[in-house]
C-alpha positions in Angstrom: 35.8 -51.0 -44.5 38.2 -52.6 -42.0 41.6 -51.7 -40.8 44.3 -53.5 -39.2 46.0 -52.3 -36.0 49.1 -54.0 -34.6 50.6 -53.4 -31.2 54.2 -53.8 -30.7 56.5 -53.9 -27.6 53.4 -54.7 -25.5 54.4 -55.5 -21.8 53.9 -59.2 -20.8 51.7 -57.8 -17.8 49.5 -55.7 -20.1 49.1 -58.5 -22.6 48.3 -61.1 -19.8 45.6 -58.6 -18.4 44.1 -58.2 -21.8 44.1 -62.2 -22.4 42.4 -62.6 -18.9 39.8 -60.0 -19.7 39.1 -61.4 -23.2 38.6 -64.9 -21.7 36.4 -63.3 -19.0 34.2 -61.7 -21.6 34.2 -64.7 -24.1 36.3 -62.7 -26.8 39.4 -63.0 -28.7 42.3 -60.8 -27.5 41.9 -58.7 -30.6 38.0 -58.4 -30.0 38.8 -57.3 -26.2 41.5 -54.7 -27.3 39.0 -53.2 -29.9 36.3 -53.2 -27.4 38.4 -51.4 -24.8 39.4 -48.8 -27.3 35.9 -48.1 -28.3 35.0 -47.8 -24.7 37.7 -45.4 -24.0 36.5 -43.0 -26.8 32.8 -43.5 -25.9 33.8 -42.3 -22.3 35.9 -39.4 -23.7 32.8 -38.3 -25.7 30.4 -38.7 -22.9 32.5 -36.6 -20.6 32.8 -33.9 -23.2 29.1 -34.0 -23.6 28.5 -33.7 -20.0 30.9 -30.8 -19.8 28.9 -29.1 -22.7 25.6 -29.7 -21.1 26.8 -28.3 -17.7 27.8 -25.1 -19.7 24.4 -24.8 -21.3 22.6 -25.5 -18.0 24.7 -23.0 -16.3 23.9 -20.3 -19.0 20.2 -21.0 -18.8 20.1 -20.8 -15.1 21.8 -17.4 -15.3 24.6 -18.5 -12.9 27.5 -17.1 -15.1 30.9 -17.6 -13.9 34.0 -15.9 -15.3 34.6 -17.2 -18.8 31.2 -18.9 -19.1 30.2 -16.8 -22.0 33.2 -17.5 -23.9 32.8 -21.3 -23.2 29.3 -21.1 -24.4 30.3 -19.5 -27.6 32.9 -22.1 -28.1 30.4 -24.6 -27.6 27.9 -23.1 -30.1 30.6 -22.8 -32.7 31.5 -26.4 -32.3 28.0 -27.5 -32.6 27.4 -25.3 -35.7 30.5 -26.9 -37.2 29.4 -30.5 -36.5 26.0 -29.8 -38.1 27.4 -28.3 -41.3 
């Protein structure tokens, strides 16, 4: 399934940067905008995963800090919810 997104009131500066980047990457402006959106979510996911892994590593190493147990429990609950 495909959906349409329309951006309104985009500044000329932002559009020009997007157009130049699209040209550099051999993409249309739409393809470049979608690629950049996808990358931003992938980065967000990677940062969250890294933070979660740090909490697990910290717990396994026994180096608990204040609040570590609560953060680890929240992580475990999220993992269980995602698996369900």
